[in-house]
N, C-alpha and C positions, 0 to 999 in steps of 0.2 A: 456436263453442266448440272445435271440433277444431283450428282454427288457433291459438288461444290455448294449447292444450295442447302443440302442436308447438313454439311459440315458447318455452314454459317448458322443454321437454325440450332444445331447442337451446341455450338459455341455460345450463342445467345442464351440458350437455356442454362448452360453452366454459369454464365455471368449473372443471370437473374437469380439462380439458385444461391450463388455465393453472396449476392447482395441481400437476399432474404435472410440467410443465416447470420450475416454480419449485423443486420438490424435487430434480429432476435437476441443475439448476444448482448448488444448495447442496451436493449430494453431490460433484460434480466439483470445485468450488472447495475443499472440505474436503480431498479427496485431494491436490490440487495443493499446498496449504499444508502439509500433513503431510509430503509428499515433500521440499519445500524445507527444512523444519526438520531433517529427517534429514541432508540433504546439508550443511547448516550445521554440524551436530553432528560429522560426519566431518571437515570442513575444520578445525574447532576442534581435533580430535584430532591432525590433521597438525601444526598450529601448536604444540600442547602437546608433541608428540613432539620437534619441532625444538628448542624451548627446553630441555626436559629433557635432550636430548642435549648441548646446549651446556654445561649445568651438569655433567653426568656427565663429559664429555670434559675440561672445564676442571679438574675435581678430580683427574684422572689424571696431570697434568703430563707428558703424552706429546706429542711433536712429530711432525707429519706432514712428511716430507721434501718438498722443493719438487718439484712436478710429480707428486705421488702423491695417492692417496685411500684412505680407510678406510671400512668399513661397520660401523655399530653397529646391532644389531637392537633392535626394540622390546622383545623378551623380556628382553634384557640390561638395558635401561633400567628396565623394570618390576621385574625381580628385584633390582635395586640400590636400589629405593625412590625413584627420580626421577620416576616417572609412576604415578599412581593414578587410574584411570578405569574405570568399570564396563564400558565397551564394548571395552576392550583384550582381553578374553577372546574376543571375537567377531572380532577383527581381527589381521592380521599386518602388520608394518611394519619399516622400517629407515630410517636416516639415512645419507646419503653425506656424509662430511666430506672435502673436497678442498682442496688447496693448489696452485692453478694461477696462472699469470701472467695478470693482468687489467690492462690499460692500463700494461704495463711493470713492474708490481710483483706479487709473489706475495701472494695473499690466501687466507685460509681461509674456506670457505663451507660451509654446512650446508643440505642439501636432504632433506626427509623425504617418504616415500612410504608409503601404507597401502593395504591391501586388506581389505575387510570382507565376505567372502562374495560374493554376487551384488549386494549392495546398493550398494557403492561401491568404486571403485578409482581411485587417483591416476593420471593419465596418465603413461606411461613407467615404470610399476611393473615391476620385474624380479624374477621368482620366484627366480632363482638367487642373488640377494643375501641371501636368507633362510637359506641353507645355511651 
């Protein structure tokens, strides 16, 4: 009789242990999925800033001299109505517009960078470009 009780207790411990492990795995997976969704959201903001800057700069009829670059801040883009996103208030950003020689010809390129507190920062983000 004592052995049967011990077997039941051991079985109960195994079931509880399995349940705890299952819950832990679910929690870890949930955090990982939530984190990757946030990163995707920030990357989308980078792309949106890039596109908005193209429209903004295109409307200015301004030319970048060959071999030069200009910095347009996200604050400027938002203030002029080219970008409307709820997370822009939590982030700083800018787009580098450059006109450099690529494969023998000058080409204008747009590269956007954002920093959203400690949550996300584009590689090579430069604080001094925000000034």
